[in-house]
C-alpha positions as YAML, in Angstrom:
chain: A
units: angstrom
residues:
- id: 1
  name: MET
  ca: [173.58, 72.21, 95.44]
- id: 2
  name: THR
  ca: [175.21, 72.62, 92.04]
- id: 3
  name: PRO
  ca: [176.17, 76.00, 90.53]
- id: 4
  name: ASP
  ca: [173.42, 75.59, 87.91]
- id: 5
  name: GLU
  ca: [170.82, 74.98, 90.61]
- id: 6
  name: LEU
  ca: [172.05, 77.98, 92.58]
- id: 7
  name: HIS
  ca: [171.89, 80.18, 89.47]
- id: 8
  name: TRP
  ca: [168.38, 78.97, 88.66]
- id: 9
  name: ALA
  ca: [167.23, 79.58, 92.24]
- id: 10
  name: GLY
  ca: [168.61, 83.12, 92.19]
- id: 11
  name: GLU
  ca: [166.86, 83.96, 88.92]
- id: 12
  name: THR
  ca: [163.57, 82.46, 90.13]
- id: 13
  name: VAL
  ca: [163.59, 84.37, 93.43]
- id: 14
  name: GLU
  ca: [164.52, 87.55, 91.55]
- id: 15
  name: ALA
  ca: [161.55, 87.06, 89.22]
- id: 16
  name: ILE
  ca: [159.18, 86.75, 92.19]
- id: 17
  name: SER
  ca: [160.74, 89.80, 93.86]
- id: 18
  name: THR
  ca: [160.39, 91.87, 90.68]
- id: 19
  name: ALA
  ca: [156.73, 90.89, 90.34]
- id: 20
  name: PHE
  ca: [156.16, 91.87, 93.97]
- id: 21
  name: ALA
  ca: [157.86, 95.25, 93.58]
- id: 22
  name: SER
  ca: [155.83, 96.01, 90.45]
- id: 23
  name: ARG
  ca: [152.61, 96.11, 92.49]
- id: 24
  name: VAL
  ca: [153.70, 96.80, 96.08]
- id: 25
  name: VAL
  ca: [155.53, 100.07, 96.72]
- id: 26
  name: GLY
  ca: [158.28, 99.88, 99.31]
- id: 27
  name: GLN
  ca: [157.67, 97.28, 102.06]
- id: 28
  name: THR
  ca: [160.96, 95.54, 101.27]
- id: 29
  name: ARG
  ca: [161.00, 93.89, 104.69]
- id: 30
  name: LEU
  ca: [157.52, 92.48, 104.09]
- id: 31
  name: GLN
  ca: [158.72, 91.17, 100.74]
- id: 32
  name: GLU
  ca: [161.66, 89.40, 102.39]
- id: 33
  name: THR
  ca: [159.41, 88.02, 105.13]
- id: 34
  name: LEU
  ca: [156.95, 86.53, 102.64]
- id: 35
  name: LEU
  ca: [159.73, 85.05, 100.50]
- id: 36
  name: VAL
  ca: [161.41, 83.43, 103.52]
- id: 37
  name: ALA
  ca: [158.09, 81.97, 104.67]
- id: 38
  name: LEU
  ca: [157.30, 80.73, 101.16]
- id: 39
  name: LEU
  ca: [160.67, 79.01, 100.68]
- id: 40
  name: THR
  ca: [160.72, 77.45, 104.15]
- id: 41
  name: GLY
  ca: [157.05, 76.47, 104.42]
- id: 42
  name: GLY
  ca: [156.33, 78.74, 107.39]
- id: 43
  name: HIS
  ca: [153.50, 81.11, 108.30]
- id: 44
  name: VAL
  ca: [153.56, 84.86, 108.98]
- id: 45
  name: LEU
  ca: [151.86, 87.07, 111.58]
- id: 46
  name: LEU
  ca: [151.68, 90.75, 110.63]
- id: 47
  name: GLU
  ca: [150.84, 93.64, 112.91]
- id: 48
  name: SER
  ca: [149.88, 96.92, 111.30]
- id: 49
  name: VAL
  ca: [147.17, 99.49, 110.86]
- id: 50
  name: PRO
  ca: [144.80, 99.07, 107.88]
- id: 51
  name: GLY
  ca: [145.89, 100.17, 104.42]
- id: 52
  name: LEU
  ca: [149.53, 99.06, 104.34]
- id: 53
  name: ALA
  ca: [149.19, 96.67, 101.36]
- id: 54
  name: LYS
  ca: [148.92, 93.43, 103.31]
- id: 55
  name: THR
  ca: [146.16, 92.06, 101.08]
- id: 56
  name: THR
  ca: [147.87, 93.34, 97.93]
- id: 57
  name: ALA
  ca: [151.15, 91.75, 99.00]
- id: 58
  name: ALA
  ca: [149.58, 88.35, 99.63]
- id: 59
  name: GLN
  ca: [147.63, 88.48, 96.36]
- id: 60
  name: THR
  ca: [150.73, 89.51, 94.42]
- id: 61
  name: ILE
  ca: [152.84, 86.63, 95.77]
- id: 62
  name: ALA
  ca: [150.03, 84.18, 94.99]
- id: 63
  name: GLN
  ca: [149.59, 85.51, 91.45]
- id: 64
  name: ALA
  ca: [153.35, 85.59, 90.82]
- id: 65
  name: VAL
  ca: [153.63, 81.83, 91.44]
- id: 66
  name: GLY
  ca: [150.26, 80.87, 89.96]
- id: 67
  name: GLY
  ca: [148.80, 79.85, 93.32]
- id: 68
  name: ARG
  ca: [145.28, 80.09, 94.70]
- id: 69
  name: PHE
  ca: [144.56, 82.94, 97.11]
- id: 70
  name: HIS
  ca: [141.70, 83.26, 99.60]
- id: 71
  name: ARG
  ca: [141.04, 86.11, 102.01]
- id: 72
  name: ILE
  ca: [139.08, 85.48, 105.21]
- id: 73
  name: GLN
  ca: [137.75, 88.50, 107.10]
- id: 74
  name: CYS
  ca: [137.70, 87.46, 110.75]
- id: 75
  name: THR
  ca: [134.74, 88.62, 112.85]
- id: 76
  name: PRO
  ca: [133.39, 87.59, 116.27]
- id: 77
  name: ASP
  ca: [130.62, 85.51, 114.67]
- id: 78
  name: LEU
  ca: [132.96, 83.62, 112.32]
- id: 79
  name: LEU
  ca: [132.59, 79.86, 112.86]
- id: 80
  name: PRO
  ca: [135.24, 77.13, 112.44]
- id: 81
  name: SER
  ca: [133.16, 75.61, 109.64]
- id: 82
  name: ASP
  ca: [133.36, 78.95, 107.81]
- id: 83
  name: ILE
  ca: [137.12, 78.40, 107.56]
- id: 84
  name: VAL
  ca: [137.75, 74.66, 107.17]
- id: 85
  name: GLY
  ca: [134.46, 73.64, 105.54]
- id: 86
  name: THR
  ca: [131.42, 71.57, 106.45]
- id: 87
  name: GLN
  ca: [129.09, 68.80, 105.32]
- id: 88
  name: VAL
  ca: [125.87, 69.78, 103.56]
- id: 89
  name: TYR
  ca: [122.89, 67.48, 103.10]
- id: 90
  name: ASN
  ca: [121.91, 66.92, 99.46]
- id: 91
  name: GLN
  ca: [118.15, 66.35, 99.27]
- id: 92
  name: HIS
  ca: [118.32, 64.90, 95.77]
- id: 93
  name: SER
  ca: [120.89, 62.20, 96.53]
- id: 94
  name: GLY
  ca: [120.00, 61.78, 100.20]
- id: 95
  name: THR
  ca: [123.66, 62.00, 101.21]
- id: 96
  name: PHE
  ca: [125.96, 64.49, 102.87]
- id: 97
  name: GLU
  ca: [128.42, 66.29, 100.61]
- id: 98
  name: THR
  ca: [131.61, 67.93, 101.81]
- id: 99
  name: GLN
  ca: [132.18, 71.57, 100.96]
- id: 100
  name: LEU
  ca: [135.78, 72.60, 101.56]
- id: 101
  name: GLY
  ca: [136.31, 75.98, 103.20]
- id: 102
  name: PRO
  ca: [138.46, 78.90, 102.02]
- id: 103
  name: VAL
  ca: [141.48, 77.62, 103.96]
- id: 104
  name: HIS
  ca: [141.97, 75.16, 101.11]
- id: 105
  name: ALA
  ca: [144.21, 77.45, 99.06]
- id: 106
  name: ASN
  ca: [147.94, 77.98, 98.60]
- id: 107
  name: PHE
  ca: [147.86, 81.42, 100.21]
- id: 108
  name: VAL
  ca: [145.35, 82.30, 102.94]
- id: 109
  name: LEU
  ca: [145.03, 85.78, 104.41]
- id: 110
  name: LEU
  ca: [143.36, 85.84, 107.84]
- id: 111
  name: ASP
  ca: [142.54, 89.51, 108.19]
- id: 112
  name: GLU
  ca: [142.32, 90.74, 111.81]
- id: 113
  name: ILE
  ca: [142.61, 87.23, 113.20]
- id: 114
  name: ASN
  ca: [142.28, 88.51, 116.77]
- id: 115
  name: ARG
  ca: [138.66, 89.52, 116.07]
- id: 116
  name: SER
  ca: [137.63, 85.87, 115.77]
- id: 117
  name: SER
  ca: [136.80, 83.79, 118.83]
- id: 118
  name: ALA
  ca: [139.29, 81.44, 120.46]
- id: 119
  name: LYS
  ca: [137.32, 78.47, 119.12]
- id: 120
  name: THR
  ca: [137.62, 79.73, 115.56]
- id: 121
  name: GLN
  ca: [141.29, 80.58, 116.01]
- id: 122
  name: SER
  ca: [141.92, 77.03, 117.21]
- id: 123
  name: ALA
  ca: [140.35, 75.68, 114.02]
- id: 124
  name: MET
  ca: [143.43, 76.93, 112.20]
- id: 125
  name: LEU
  ca: [145.84, 74.97, 114.42]
- id: 126
  name: GLU
  ca: [145.47, 71.66, 112.59]
- id: 127
  name: ALA
  ca: [145.64, 73.35, 109.20]
- id: 128
  name: MET
  ca: [148.80, 75.30, 110.02]
- id: 129
  name: GLN
  ca: [150.63, 72.45, 111.72]
- id: 130
  name: GLU
  ca: [149.39, 69.27, 110.03]
- id: 131
  name: ARG
  ca: [148.63, 70.79, 106.60]
- id: 132
  name: GLN
  ca: [145.21, 69.17, 106.63]
- id: 133
  name: THR
  ca: [141.66, 69.74, 107.85]
- id: 134
  name: SER
  ca: [139.19, 67.33, 109.42]
- id: 135
  name: ILE
  ca: [135.55, 67.48, 108.32]
- id: 136
  name: GLY
  ca: [133.32, 64.79, 109.75]
- id: 137
  name: ASP
  ca: [135.33, 61.57, 109.93]
- id: 138
  name: LYS
  ca: [137.65, 62.39, 107.02]
- id: 139
  name: SER
  ca: [140.84, 64.39, 106.64]
- id: 140
  name: TYR
  ca: [141.54, 66.57, 103.63]
- id: 141
  name: ALA
  ca: [145.06, 67.54, 102.63]
- id: 142
  name: LEU
  ca: [145.75, 71.21, 101.99]
- id: 143
  name: PRO
  ca: [147.41, 72.39, 98.77]
- id: 144
  name: ASP
  ca: [151.18, 72.42, 98.57]
- id: 145
  name: PRO
  ca: [152.67, 74.96, 99.11]
- id: 146
  name: PHE
  ca: [150.48, 76.34, 101.89]
- id: 147
  name: LEU
  ca: [151.12, 79.70, 103.56]
- id: 148
  name: VAL
  ca: [148.98, 81.52, 106.13]
- id: 149
  name: LEU
  ca: [149.34, 85.28, 106.45]
- id: 150
  name: ALA
  ca: [147.47, 86.53, 109.51]
- id: 151
  name: THR
  ca: [147.10, 90.19, 110.48]
- id: 152
  name: GLN
  ca: [146.38, 92.05, 113.71]
- id: 153
  name: ASN
  ca: [145.31, 95.65, 114.17]
- id: 154
  name: PRO
  ca: [147.31, 97.14, 117.10]
- id: 155
  name: ILE
  ca: [145.01, 100.16, 117.47]
- id: 156
  name: GLU
  ca: [141.54, 98.74, 118.08]
- id: 157
  name: GLN
  ca: [141.47, 96.27, 120.98]
- id: 158
  name: GLU
  ca: [137.75, 96.38, 121.76]
- id: 159
  name: GLY
  ca: [135.99, 93.20, 120.69]
- id: 160
  name: THR
  ca: [139.21, 91.26, 120.13]
- id: 161
  name: TYR
  ca: [140.46, 87.95, 121.51]
- id: 162
  name: PRO
  ca: [144.15, 87.40, 122.31]
- id: 163
  name: LEU
  ca: [145.76, 84.68, 120.22]
- id: 164
  name: PRO
  ca: [146.33, 81.43, 122.16]
- id: 165
  name: GLU
  ca: [149.96, 80.59, 122.88]
- id: 166
  name: ALA
  ca: [149.56, 77.36, 120.90]
- id: 167
  name: GLN
  ca: [148.58, 79.31, 117.81]
- id: 168
  name: MET
  ca: [151.29, 81.94, 118.24]
- id: 169
  name: ASP
  ca: [153.76, 79.05, 118.15]
- id: 170
  name: ARG
  ca: [152.53, 78.07, 114.67]
- id: 171
  name: PHE
  ca: [153.87, 81.27, 113.11]
- id: 172
  name: MET
  ca: [157.46, 81.16, 111.95]
- id: 173
  name: LEU
  ca: [157.76, 84.94, 111.55]
- id: 174
  name: LYS
  ca: [156.17, 88.09, 112.93]
- id: 175
  name: ASP
  ca: [156.58, 91.48, 111.31]
- id: 176
  name: VAL
  ca: [155.40, 94.95, 112.34]
- id: 177
  name: LEU
  ca: [154.72, 97.17, 109.33]
- id: 178
  name: ASP
  ca: [155.27, 100.91, 109.32]
- id: 179
  name: TYR
  ca: [153.77, 103.73, 107.26]
- id: 180
  name: PRO
  ca: [155.27, 104.42, 103.81]
- id: 181
  name: SER
  ca: [157.40, 107.49, 103.17]
- id: 182
  name: PRO
  ca: [155.82, 110.50, 101.39]
- id: 183
  name: ALA
  ca: [157.59, 109.52, 98.15]
- id: 184
  name: GLU
  ca: [156.31, 105.94, 98.41]
- id: 185
  name: GLU
  ca: [152.78, 107.13, 99.16]
- id: 186
  name: ALA
  ca: [152.87, 109.41, 96.11]
- id: 187
  name: GLU
  ca: [153.99, 106.45, 93.99]
- id: 188
  name: VAL
  ca: [151.04, 104.42, 95.32]
- id: 189
  name: LEU
  ca: [148.67, 107.15, 94.12]
- id: 190
  name: ARG
  ca: [150.32, 107.21, 90.69]
- id: 191
  name: ARG
  ca: [149.99, 103.45, 90.32]
- id: 192
  name: ILE
  ca: [146.34, 103.51, 91.36]
- id: 193
  name: ASP
  ca: [145.70, 106.28, 88.83]
- id: 194
  name: SER
  ca: [147.45, 104.26, 86.10]
- id: 195
  name: GLY
  ca: [145.08, 101.33, 86.65]
- id: 196
  name: ILE
  ca: [147.83, 98.80, 87.36]
- id: 197
  name: PHE
  ca: [145.67, 97.08, 89.99]
- id: 198
  name: ALA
  ca: [142.64, 96.72, 87.71]
- id: 199
  name: ALA
  ca: [143.79, 93.37, 86.28]
- id: 200
  name: PRO
  ca: [145.49, 90.45, 88.04]
- id: 201
  name: ALA
  ca: [149.20, 89.99, 87.49]
- id: 202
  name: ASP
  ca: [150.46, 87.19, 85.27]
- id: 203
  name: PRO
  ca: [152.42, 84.34, 86.89]
- id: 204
  name: VAL
  ca: [156.19, 84.63, 86.50]
- id: 205
  name: VAL
  ca: [156.96, 81.17, 87.92]
- id: 206
  name: SER
  ca: [154.92, 78.05, 88.64]
- id: 207
  name: ILE
  ca: [153.92, 76.12, 91.74]
- id: 208
  name: ALA
  ca: [156.34, 73.42, 90.58]
- id: 209
  name: ASP
  ca: [159.13, 76.02, 90.66]
- id: 210
  name: VAL
  ca: [158.21, 76.92, 94.25]
- id: 211
  name: LYS
  ca: [158.34, 73.26, 95.28]
- id: 212
  name: ARG
  ca: [161.75, 72.93, 93.65]
- id: 213
  name: LEU
  ca: [162.97, 76.02, 95.51]
- id: 214
  name: GLN
  ca: [161.75, 74.52, 98.78]
- id: 215
  name: SER
  ca: [163.61, 71.29, 98.06]
- id: 216
  name: LEU
  ca: [166.80, 73.25, 97.36]
- id: 217
  name: VAL
  ca: [166.42, 75.17, 100.62]
- id: 218
  name: ALA
  ca: [166.06, 71.87, 102.48]
- id: 219
  name: ARG
  ca: [169.39, 70.76, 101.00]
- id: 220
  name: VAL
  ca: [171.36, 73.79, 102.21]
- id: 221
  name: TYR
  ca: [174.20, 72.66, 104.48]
- id: 222
  name: VAL
  ca: [173.93, 73.77, 108.11]
- id: 223
  name: ASP
  ca: [177.09, 73.44, 110.17]
- id: 224
  name: PRO
  ca: [176.75, 71.73, 113.59]
- id: 225
  name: ALA
  ca: [178.03, 74.92, 115.22]
- id: 226
  name: ILE
  ca: [174.99, 76.80, 113.91]
- id: 227
  name: ILE
  ca: [172.65, 74.02, 115.04]
- id: 228
  name: ASN
  ca: [174.16, 74.09, 118.53]
- id: 229
  name: TYR
  ca: [173.87, 77.89, 118.62]
- id: 230
  name: ILE
  ca: [170.16, 77.73, 117.73]
- id: 231
  name: VAL
  ca: [169.51, 75.02, 120.31]
- id: 232
  name: GLY
  ca: [171.42, 77.05, 122.89]
- id: 233
  name: ILE
  ca: [169.21, 80.10, 122.35]
- id: 234
  name: GLY
  ca: [166.10, 77.99, 122.85]
- id: 235
  name: TYR
  ca: [167.57, 76.39, 125.97]
- id: 236
  name: VAL
  ca: [168.33, 79.77, 127.54]
- id: 237
  name: THR
  ca: [164.70, 80.87, 127.09]
- id: 238
  name: ARG
  ca: [163.61, 77.85, 129.17]
- id: 239
  name: HIS
  ca: [166.13, 78.58, 131.95]
- id: 240
  name: PRO
  ca: [166.46, 82.38, 131.78]
- id: 241
  name: ARG
  ca: [167.41, 82.94, 135.42]
- id: 242
  name: ASP
  ca: [170.55, 80.83, 134.95]
- id: 243
  name: TYR
  ca: [171.87, 83.00, 132.13]
- id: 244
  name: ILE
  ca: [170.45, 86.53, 132.28]
- id: 245
  name: GLU
  ca: [169.90, 88.99, 135.08]
- id: 246
  name: PRO
  ca: [166.70, 88.49, 137.14]
- id: 247
  name: ARG
  ca: [165.25, 91.84, 136.06]
- id: 248
  name: LEU
  ca: [165.13, 90.67, 132.44]
- id: 249
  name: ALA
  ca: [164.37, 87.02, 133.23]
- id: 250
  name: ALA
  ca: [161.12, 88.12, 134.88]
- id: 251
  name: TYR
  ca: [159.75, 89.02, 131.44]
- id: 252
  name: VAL
  ca: [160.09, 85.44, 130.16]
- id: 253
  name: ASP
  ca: [156.92, 83.50, 130.97]
- id: 254
  name: PHE
  ca: [157.56, 80.40, 128.86]
- id: 255
  name: GLY
  ca: [160.55, 79.14, 126.94]
- id: 256
  name: ALA
  ca: [160.64, 78.45, 123.22]
- id: 257
  name: SER
  ca: [159.21, 75.11, 122.16]
- id: 258
  name: PRO
  ca: [161.56, 72.60, 120.48]
...
C-alpha cells in the first residue's frame, strides 16, 4: 500500500465516521464495529434493548456510502420467501416472474432476528455466506458490498427462537449496546427537535470507494506470527481440556470453525 493510498483511505474512513457521528449520538463502539464489518465484508449481530439507534446507525452508514438499505422486521409468521423473494405467476404473459426480496440490498437490518422461526433464519445462511439467493432453479447475486446487521432483544424471550449454531457462525462480530449517558440522551432530544432526521443524509463517499477500501484492506500485510497466533487460538477452543483448567473447559461446547 502506497502512502497516497493510505492517506486516501484515512480521509475516506474519516468522512464516513463524521457522517455517522452527525446523526448518531455516542455509540462509538457501534460505529467502529460497523466500519470494521463494512471494510472486511463481515456481518454483525447486535444485542440491545429497543431504542438505541440500531436502525438509525444502519441507515446512516448506508446513506453515507450511497448504498441501498432495507429493514426486515422479524416475526414468528415471517416466511423465507418474504426475505429472499419468490416467483409470481403473471396472468397476462402466462409465465412466472421473479420478485427479489428485501435481502437484495447493500445493507440489511434484521430486527429481532430471534423472533423468526428456525426455517426463516436458515434462509439467511446462503445469503450471508454465499452472497447469493436461490429462487426456483436460479441463483441471484446480492449487491456488493453486502452487510447484514441483525439484532436481538435480551429482555423479552417469550416467543423467540434461539439462533442456530450454523447461523451464529456467519456473523463476524457481536456487540452488546448500552444505554447512552444523560448528556448523550439530551443531545438526542436536541437533534430530534432540530429536525435533523427529517431528511436523508447525503452520500459522502460512493460504493466504488467502499470497494476500493475493501481491496486495500485485503492487501494489508499480515505477519506469519500473527497468522499462527490466530490459528493457535482456534485450535485451543477445539481442545480446551489440553490447555485450560477443566472448570473453564467445561463451558466450551464446540470449538471455533476454521
